[in-house]
C-alpha positions, 0 to 999 in steps of 0.5 A: 462444496469446497467453495462453501467450506472456504467461505465459511472459514472466512465469514467471521474474520475482519479484513484490512484494506492495503494501498501500498506494500500490502497490495503485494501478496509476497509481503504478507501471509494473508491468503484470502485477498481480493482487489477492492477500492477505497473511497474518501481517502487519498494516498500520499507520501509522508514520513514520521518520527518513528521511521527514517524514511518516507512511506505511503499513508492515506488522508481524508479526501471525500473526492478520492477513490483508490485501488487496493487489496483487502485480505482477511485477518484470521481470528481477527488477530491483528498483532502482527499487522499492528506491529508492521504498521506501528506508525499508523492507527487502524481505522474502521473503513468498511462503509468506504470500501467497495469489494466483491465479497458476498458478505459485509465484513469489518474492514480497517485501513491503516493511516498515520494520524493527523499531526504525526506526519510530514512531507518527505525530505532528503533526510527522510526520502522514499525508498526505491526498493519500497516503490518497486514492491508497491508497484509490483503489487499493483501490476499483478493485481490491476495491470499496467493501467492500474499501476499507472493509476497508482502513480496518478492517484498518489499525492506528493511525488514532486515533493518526495525525493526517492533514494535509489537503494535498488542495488542494496535494498534498505526496505526489509520486504524488498522483492526482486522484480522482472526487467519489465517491472523495473523498466515500468517503475523507472519510466513512471518516475522519469515521466513524472520528473521525480528527483532520484537521490544516489547513495 
């Protein structure tokens, strides 16, 4: 009976597909969430004029398939998410998302519009505190294999300097990781010869 009531609550809601920090459930209050996959989009590092640092976005790619998290947006109240993702457009993607739900809700993905983003630079680097949060989410949802897949299916690592702000995090939703989680992140960056900038 409890399961039926739970499903009824969320049947009328739309969902978002998160592929970066939104995979980490500690960064948001959307309770009903499930692992999922998005086809037709590739995850890449980009920066925009709206933010000083680089973040993840997705760009169209028919050959790509990435892991992520879908979560219900109660009452289809997108205001808080739209504010959080203010550099992005909200794009309909239900037909591109594979999930285990028993119904077929509307699903949106946030993507920076073409022409409004550029490759990261030393002036606009990715934050290590942001990467920590994203990878922690993938470790929890998909395990180490899935977290390695996150690195493998994300484009732009070699062109993206990473600012080591771990001791004094710049990312507003930063989280503390376990020593094993920090070690996993550091190993993946080292194995890919990612350029680290010291503050």
